[in-house]
C-alpha positions as CSV (number, residue, x, y, z in Angstrom):
1,M,3.3,-6.1,27.8
2,D,6.0,-6.2,25.0
3,Y,5.6,-5.3,21.4
4,A,4.6,-8.7,20.1
5,E,2.1,-9.2,22.9
6,R,0.6,-5.7,22.5
7,L,-0.2,-6.4,18.8
8,E,-1.7,-9.8,19.7
9,N,-5.2,-8.2,19.7
10,A,-5.5,-5.0,17.6
11,A,-8.2,-3.0,15.9
12,V,-8.7,-0.4,13.2
13,L,-11.8,1.9,13.4
14,G,-12.8,3.2,9.9
15,A,-11.1,0.2,8.4
16,A,-12.7,0.3,5.0
17,G,-12.0,3.9,4.2
18,K,-9.2,5.3,2.1
19,M,-6.8,5.6,5.0
20,G,-8.1,2.8,7.1
21,S,-7.8,0.2,4.4
22,G,-4.1,1.0,4.0
23,I,-3.5,0.8,7.7
24,V,-5.3,-2.5,7.9
25,L,-3.1,-3.8,5.1
26,L,0.1,-2.8,6.9
27,L,-1.0,-4.2,10.2
28,A,-2.4,-7.4,8.8
29,Q,1.0,-8.2,7.3
30,E,2.9,-7.2,10.5
31,L,0.6,-9.4,12.6
32,A,1.0,-12.3,10.1
33,D,4.8,-11.9,10.2
34,L,4.7,-11.9,14.0
35,A,2.4,-15.0,14.1
36,L,4.7,-16.9,11.8
37,K,7.7,-16.5,14.1
38,P,8.5,-19.7,16.0
39,E,8.4,-18.0,19.4
40,N,4.8,-16.7,18.6
41,R,3.2,-19.9,17.2
42,S,1.2,-20.4,20.4
43,R,-0.4,-17.0,20.2
44,C,-3.5,-16.0,18.2
45,Y,-3.1,-12.7,16.5
46,V,-6.3,-10.8,15.7
47,L,-7.0,-7.6,13.8
48,H,-10.5,-6.3,14.2
49,A,-11.4,-4.3,11.0
50,V,-14.3,-2.1,12.1
51,D,-16.5,-0.1,9.7
52,I,-20.2,0.6,9.3
53,S,-20.8,-1.0,5.9
54,D,-20.8,-4.8,5.2
55,R,-20.3,-4.0,1.5
56,A,-17.3,-1.7,2.2
57,L,-15.8,-4.4,4.4
58,A,-16.3,-7.0,1.6
59,G,-14.4,-4.5,-0.7
60,L,-11.7,-4.2,2.0
61,L,-11.1,-8.0,2.0
62,K,-10.8,-8.0,-1.8
63,Y,-8.3,-5.1,-1.6
64,L,-6.3,-6.9,1.1
65,R,-6.2,-10.1,-0.9
66,E,-4.8,-8.3,-4.0
67,Q,-2.3,-6.2,-2.2
68,V,-1.0,-8.9,0.1
69,R,-0.4,-11.1,-2.9
70,K,1.6,-8.3,-4.6
71,S,3.6,-7.8,-1.5
72,A,4.3,-11.5,-1.2
73,E,5.5,-11.7,-4.7
74,K,8.1,-9.0,-3.9
75,R,9.1,-10.7,-0.7
76,I,9.3,-14.3,-2.0
77,V,13.0,-14.9,-1.0
78,A,12.3,-14.0,2.6
79,L,9.0,-15.9,2.6
80,R,10.7,-19.1,1.4
81,Q,12.8,-18.9,4.6
82,T,9.7,-18.1,6.7
83,Y,7.9,-21.3,5.4
84,A,11.1,-23.4,5.3
85,D,9.4,-25.9,7.8
86,R,6.4,-26.4,5.4
87,P,7.4,-29.3,3.1
88,D,4.0,-29.1,1.5
89,L,4.8,-25.6,0.0
90,V,7.0,-26.4,-2.9
91,D,6.9,-23.6,-5.5
92,N,6.7,-19.9,-5.1
93,G,3.0,-19.8,-6.0
94,D,2.2,-22.1,-3.1
95,I,4.2,-20.0,-0.7
96,I,2.5,-16.8,-1.9
97,E,-0.9,-18.2,-1.5
98,A,0.0,-19.5,2.0
99,Y,1.1,-16.1,3.1
100,V,-2.1,-14.4,1.6
101,A,-4.2,-16.9,3.6
102,D,-2.2,-16.3,6.8
103,A,-2.4,-12.5,6.5
104,L,-6.2,-12.6,5.8
105,A,-6.7,-15.0,8.6
106,V,-5.8,-12.4,11.3
107,V,-8.5,-10.0,10.0
108,R,-11.9,-10.0,11.6
109,P,-14.4,-7.7,9.8
110,A,-17.0,-6.1,12.0
111,T,-19.6,-3.4,11.8
112,V,-19.8,-2.3,15.5
113,P,-17.0,-0.7,17.6
114,A,-17.7,-3.1,20.4
115,A,-15.9,-5.7,18.3
116,A,-12.7,-4.0,19.4
117,G,-13.7,-4.5,23.1
118,Q,-10.7,-6.7,23.9
119,A,-8.0,-4.9,21.7
120,N,-4.8,-3.9,23.3
121,V,-4.1,-1.3,20.7
122,V,-6.7,0.6,18.5
123,F,-6.0,2.6,15.4
124,E,-8.6,5.2,14.6
125,A,-8.9,6.2,10.9
126,A,-12.3,7.9,10.7
127,T,-12.8,11.0,8.6
128,E,-11.5,14.3,9.8
129,D,-14.5,15.1,11.9
130,L,-14.0,15.9,15.6
131,E,-17.5,14.7,16.8
132,L,-17.2,11.4,14.9
133,K,-13.8,10.7,16.2
134,L,-14.9,11.5,19.8
135,K,-17.9,9.2,19.4
136,L,-15.6,6.3,18.5
137,L,-12.9,7.1,21.0
138,K,-15.4,7.5,23.9
139,A,-16.8,4.1,23.0
140,V,-13.2,2.7,23.1
141,A,-12.7,4.3,26.5
142,A,-16.1,3.0,27.9
143,E,-16.4,-0.5,26.4
144,N,-12.8,-1.8,26.5
145,P,-11.7,-2.9,30.1
146,K,-8.1,-3.4,28.9
147,Q,-7.6,0.4,28.6
148,P,-6.1,0.1,25.1
149,W,-3.6,2.4,23.6
150,V,-5.1,4.5,20.9
151,F,-3.4,5.8,17.8
152,T,-5.4,8.4,15.8
153,N,-4.7,9.1,12.2
154,T,-6.0,12.7,12.5
155,S,-4.1,15.1,10.3
156,S,-5.1,18.3,12.1
157,I,-7.0,17.8,15.4
158,P,-4.9,18.3,18.5
159,I,-4.2,15.1,20.4
160,S,-4.6,16.7,23.8
161,E,-8.1,17.8,22.9
162,L,-9.1,14.3,21.8
163,D,-7.5,12.9,25.0
164,S,-9.4,15.2,27.4
165,K,-12.7,15.1,25.6
166,A,-12.7,11.3,25.1
167,G,-11.4,10.6,28.7
168,L,-8.4,8.4,27.6
169,G,-6.1,9.5,30.3
170,G,-3.0,9.9,28.2
171,R,-3.5,6.6,26.3
172,I,-3.6,8.3,22.9
173,M,-1.1,9.6,20.4
174,G,-1.2,11.0,16.9
175,F,0.0,8.5,14.3
176,H,-0.6,10.3,11.0
177,F,0.0,8.1,8.0
178,Y,0.1,9.8,4.7
179,N,-2.1,8.8,1.8
180,P,-1.9,6.0,0.6
181,P,-0.5,4.5,3.9
182,A,0.8,1.3,2.2
183,V,2.9,3.4,-0.2
184,Q,3.8,6.6,1.6
185,K,6.9,6.4,3.7
186,L,6.1,9.3,6.0
187,V,4.5,9.1,9.4
188,E,4.0,12.2,11.6
189,L,4.0,11.2,15.3
190,I,2.3,13.6,17.7
191,R,2.4,13.4,21.4
192,G,-0.3,15.1,23.5
193,K,0.4,16.9,26.7
194,T,-0.3,13.7,28.7
195,T,0.6,11.0,26.2
196,K,2.3,8.2,28.1
197,P,6.0,7.6,27.1
198,E,5.4,3.9,26.4
199,L,3.0,4.8,23.6
200,A,5.7,6.8,21.9
201,E,8.2,3.9,22.3
202,F,5.7,1.5,20.7
203,A,4.9,3.9,17.9
204,E,8.6,4.3,17.0
205,A,9.1,0.5,17.1
206,L,6.1,-0.1,14.8
207,C,7.2,2.6,12.4
208,Q,10.6,0.9,12.2
209,K,9.0,-2.5,11.5
210,L,6.8,-0.9,8.8
211,R,9.9,0.9,7.3
212,K,8.4,4.3,7.7
213,T,10.2,7.6,7.9
214,V,9.2,9.3,11.2
215,V,8.9,13.1,11.8
216,P,7.7,14.3,15.2
217,S,5.4,17.2,15.3
218,R,4.3,19.4,18.2
219,D,0.6,19.1,19.1
220,V,-0.6,22.2,17.3
221,A,-3.7,22.0,15.0
222,G,-2.6,21.0,11.5
223,F,0.8,19.7,12.7
224,I,3.6,20.1,10.1
225,G,2.1,18.6,7.0
226,N,-1.2,20.4,7.0
227,G,0.3,23.4,8.8
228,H,2.2,24.0,5.6
229,F,-0.2,22.6,3.0
230,M,-3.3,24.6,4.2
231,R,-1.4,27.9,4.3
232,D,0.2,27.1,0.9
233,M,-3.2,26.4,-0.5
234,L,-4.6,29.6,0.9
235,H,-1.8,31.5,-0.8
236,G,-2.7,29.9,-4.1
237,I,-6.4,30.8,-3.6
238,A,-5.4,34.4,-2.7
239,E,-3.3,34.6,-5.9
240,L,-6.3,33.2,-7.9
241,E,-8.6,35.8,-6.4
242,R,-6.1,38.6,-7.1
243,L,-5.6,37.5,-10.7
244,S,-9.4,37.1,-11.2
245,K,-9.6,40.9,-11.2
246,E,-7.3,41.0,-14.3
247,M,-8.4,37.9,-16.2
248,P,-11.3,35.4,-16.3
249,F,-11.6,33.1,-13.3
250,V,-10.8,30.0,-15.2
251,Q,-7.7,31.5,-16.6
252,A,-6.6,32.5,-13.2
253,V,-7.1,29.0,-11.9
254,Y,-5.0,27.6,-14.8
255,C,-2.2,30.1,-14.3
256,V,-1.8,29.6,-10.5
257,N,-2.0,25.9,-11.0
258,R,0.6,25.8,-13.7
259,V,2.9,28.1,-11.9
260,S,2.8,26.1,-8.7
261,Q,3.6,23.0,-10.7
262,D,5.9,23.8,-13.6
263,F,7.5,27.0,-12.4
264,L,8.0,25.7,-8.9
265,V,9.1,22.2,-10.1
266,R,6.4,20.4,-8.0
267,P,4.7,17.0,-8.7
268,M,1.3,18.7,-9.3
269,G,-0.3,22.1,-9.2
270,I,-1.9,23.4,-6.1
271,F,-5.5,23.0,-7.4
272,Q,-4.7,19.5,-8.6
273,L,-3.4,18.7,-5.1
274,V,-6.6,20.2,-3.5
275,D,-8.7,18.1,-5.8
276,Y,-6.7,15.0,-5.0
277,V,-7.1,15.5,-1.2
278,G,-10.7,16.6,-1.7
279,L,-12.1,20.1,-1.3
280,D,-14.4,18.8,1.5
281,V,-11.4,17.4,3.4
282,C,-9.5,20.6,3.0
283,Q,-12.4,22.6,4.3
284,C,-12.7,20.2,7.3
285,I,-9.0,20.8,8.1
286,L,-9.4,24.5,7.9
287,K,-12.4,24.4,10.2
288,V,-10.2,22.5,12.7
289,M,-7.3,24.9,12.4
290,D,-9.0,28.3,12.2
291,P,-10.6,28.5,15.6
292,R,-7.6,26.9,17.3
293,L,-5.1,29.3,15.7
294,P,-7.1,32.6,15.9
295,G,-6.1,35.7,13.9
296,Q,-4.4,33.7,11.1
297,G,-7.3,33.8,8.7
298,L,-7.3,30.0,8.0
299,K,-10.6,29.9,6.1
300,S,-11.7,30.2,2.4
301,A,-15.1,31.4,1.1
302,L,-14.1,30.1,-2.3
303,L,-13.9,26.5,-1.0
304,E,-17.3,26.9,0.5
305,R,-18.7,28.2,-2.7
306,M,-17.1,25.4,-4.8
307,L,-18.5,22.8,-2.5
308,G,-21.9,24.3,-2.6
309,L,-21.8,24.0,-6.4
310,G,-20.9,20.3,-6.1
311,A,-17.2,20.5,-7.1
312,K,-15.8,18.3,-4.3
313,G,-12.7,16.5,-5.8
314,G,-11.5,13.3,-4.0
315,Q,-11.2,9.9,-5.6
316,N,-13.7,7.3,-6.9
317,H,-13.6,3.8,-5.6
318,D,-11.4,2.7,-8.5
319,G,-8.9,5.4,-7.6
320,S,-9.7,7.7,-10.4
321,Q,-9.8,11.4,-9.8
322,K,-13.1,13.2,-9.2
323,D,-13.7,16.6,-10.7
324,G,-13.1,19.6,-8.4
325,F,-11.4,22.9,-9.4
326,L,-10.4,21.0,-12.5
327,R,-12.0,18.3,-14.7
328,Y,-10.1,15.1,-15.4
329,E,-10.1,12.7,-18.3
330,K,-8.0,9.5,-18.0
331,G,-6.2,11.1,-15.1
332,R,-5.2,14.2,-17.0
333,M,-6.4,17.8,-16.5
334,A,-9.1,18.5,-19.1
335,G,-10.9,21.6,-18.0
336,V,-11.4,24.3,-15.4
337,Y,-14.6,24.9,-13.4
338,D,-16.3,28.3,-14.0
339,P,-18.6,28.9,-10.9
340,E,-20.5,31.7,-12.7
341,A,-21.4,29.5,-15.7
342,K,-21.5,26.4,-13.5
343,R,-19.6,24.4,-16.1
344,Y,-16.1,23.2,-16.9
345,V,-14.4,25.1,-19.6
346,P,-12.3,22.8,-21.8
347,L,-8.6,23.3,-21.5
348,A,-8.3,23.8,-25.2
349,E,-10.2,27.0,-24.9
350,L,-7.9,28.7,-22.5
351,Q,-4.5,27.0,-22.3
352,A,-2.7,28.8,-25.2
353,A,-3.8,32.3,-24.0
354,C,-2.8,31.5,-20.4
355,D,0.6,30.1,-21.4
356,A,1.2,33.3,-23.4
357,K,0.4,35.4,-20.4
358,L,2.6,33.5,-18.1
359,G,5.6,33.6,-20.5
360,P,8.3,30.9,-20.9
361,L,10.0,28.7,-18.3
362,P,13.7,29.2,-17.7
363,E,15.8,27.2,-20.3
364,P,16.4,24.4,-20.1
365,A,13.0,23.6,-18.4
366,L,13.2,21.3,-15.4
367,A,10.4,18.9,-14.9
368,W,9.7,17.6,-11.4
369,K,10.1,14.0,-12.4
370,T,13.5,14.7,-13.9
371,A,14.6,16.9,-11.0
372,A,13.7,14.3,-8.4
373,R,15.9,11.7,-10.0
374,L,19.0,13.8,-10.7
375,P,22.1,12.9,-8.7
376,D,23.0,16.6,-8.7
377,K,19.5,17.7,-8.0
378,D,20.5,20.7,-5.8
379,K,22.8,22.1,-8.5
380,A,20.1,21.8,-11.2
381,L,17.5,23.4,-9.1
382,A,19.8,26.2,-8.1
383,E,20.5,26.9,-11.8
384,F,16.8,26.8,-12.7
385,F,15.7,29.1,-9.9
386,G,18.7,31.4,-10.5
387,K,17.5,31.9,-14.1
388,L,13.9,32.3,-12.9
389,D,15.0,35.1,-10.5
390,K,16.3,37.2,-13.4
391,M,13.0,36.9,-15.3
392,S,10.2,39.4,-15.0
393,S,7.3,37.6,-16.7
394,L,4.0,37.0,-15.0
395,G,4.8,33.4,-14.5
396,A,8.2,34.1,-13.0
397,E,6.8,36.8,-10.6
398,L,4.0,34.5,-9.5
399,A,6.5,31.7,-8.9
400,K,8.8,33.9,-6.9
401,R,6.0,35.1,-4.7
402,Y,4.8,31.6,-4.3
403,G,8.2,30.2,-3.4
404,S,8.8,33.0,-1.0
405,R,5.5,32.4,0.8
406,S,6.2,28.7,1.0
407,H,9.6,29.5,2.6
408,E,8.0,31.9,5.0
409,I,5.4,29.3,6.0
410,G,8.1,26.7,6.7
411,L,10.1,29.1,8.8
412,G,6.9,30.0,10.7
413,L,6.4,26.3,11.6
414,V,9.9,26.2,13.1
415,K,9.5,29.6,14.9
416,D,6.2,28.5,16.5
417,G,7.8,25.2,17.6
418,V,5.5,23.0,15.5
419,A,8.5,21.5,13.8
420,A,11.8,21.0,15.8
421,S,13.9,22.1,12.8
422,P,14.0,23.3,9.2
423,E,15.1,19.8,8.3
424,D,11.9,18.3,9.8
425,V,9.7,20.7,7.7
426,N,11.7,19.8,4.6
427,K,11.5,16.1,5.3
428,V,7.7,16.3,5.5
429,L,7.4,18.1,2.2
430,L,10.0,15.9,0.5
431,T,8.7,12.6,1.8
432,G,5.0,13.2,2.4
433,F,4.3,15.5,-0.6
434,F,7.0,14.2,-2.9
435,H,8.5,17.6,-3.5
436,A,11.9,17.8,-5.1
437,Y,13.1,20.2,-2.5
438,G,12.0,21.5,0.9
439,P,10.3,24.9,1.4
440,I,13.1,26.2,3.6
441,N,15.8,26.6,1.0
442,D,18.2,29.2,-0.5
443,Y,16.3,29.4,-3.8
444,F,13.7,31.8,-2.4
445,K,15.4,32.9,0.8
446,A,16.3,36.4,-0.4
447,K,12.9,37.0,-1.8
448,V,10.8,36.6,1.3
449,S,10.2,40.4,1.6
450,R,8.7,40.6,-1.9
């Protein structure tokens, strides 16, 4: 069965979720593109979009219609060639609407996994819950006589464990899209111990078609992306707890968050990133990693406490940020949660005092957005961090400790064989997390012992 035939009947489980909807969007367009090729006109391409809620699936179809239209507008030159044999499609608007209709025509919404019973390939995009994933994957193994290939979007659960417990016989591979899948270029591909080679070949081909950047990861809980992020987060939490002995909790949160953004030239602070991902998701990932990597202390009582108080983070249906460690107004940080008082302290009440404690940034300051676009980015970063190294303010010392720990985590992923090389670790952070530089660098190399 070749690539085009394999995708003739596909399915996405968890299709209406944050990750699943993006995967459906990508696959719907790929299936539509295949169906429109002359050599495939006799084939019927089907993508089963499976989720438990009819309402959520209705929302998925609305999302698909909007996003496919935007994509078609950008691809209009190529689409004019695709529809060259359609004399009824005269102007660009007609062609765009035709493509939207063709892409949506391949999608079959369903609320039961059995709808994927004839699929050749299944993408699983359920939440990061082992039991839920196993329930779905066991159903795939039991109800589909075609023995489909399964690609799981897990960001932390070992593939070999899913394979053995679901009884898939090597017909599974990790295909970790980054959020949002339609925008993010990075995909982590993870082979289990028994993953069949032909799955990896197909995955590589699909990634190429979707114009994704591929980084392979060894099948170790957390893989490369969360292997770094979770440890990086735990360092931030440890620094917060240490600083909380010297200053109010809300000030400590603000200080660590600002240092990890402005002083480290990152796109957002560590607690903003945790809020974006969702405290509950981070906790689920830690619960996967900690027992599978014993002795590393991959757990956080503070996350448990914050979740118990209702500070969960994540996004609303419209994409706006939910409150977590921080409160947000119109997408901007507006306050910090105080677990003792059980309220958000407005930023205006603590920002000036915290900034004074941290001290100034190196001059000239280097914002992440500026650094990421500079043609001589490496030189600018080296100069910025060179000046930071000579400073002894609280902010500078926190940043040096943080950068050193990030470097150490990156090296550990290579040493443990999770990543094949420092370049792979850096590529994940540069591409998947939009960092301006990788954690394995010369800026903090000499400071690891601090």
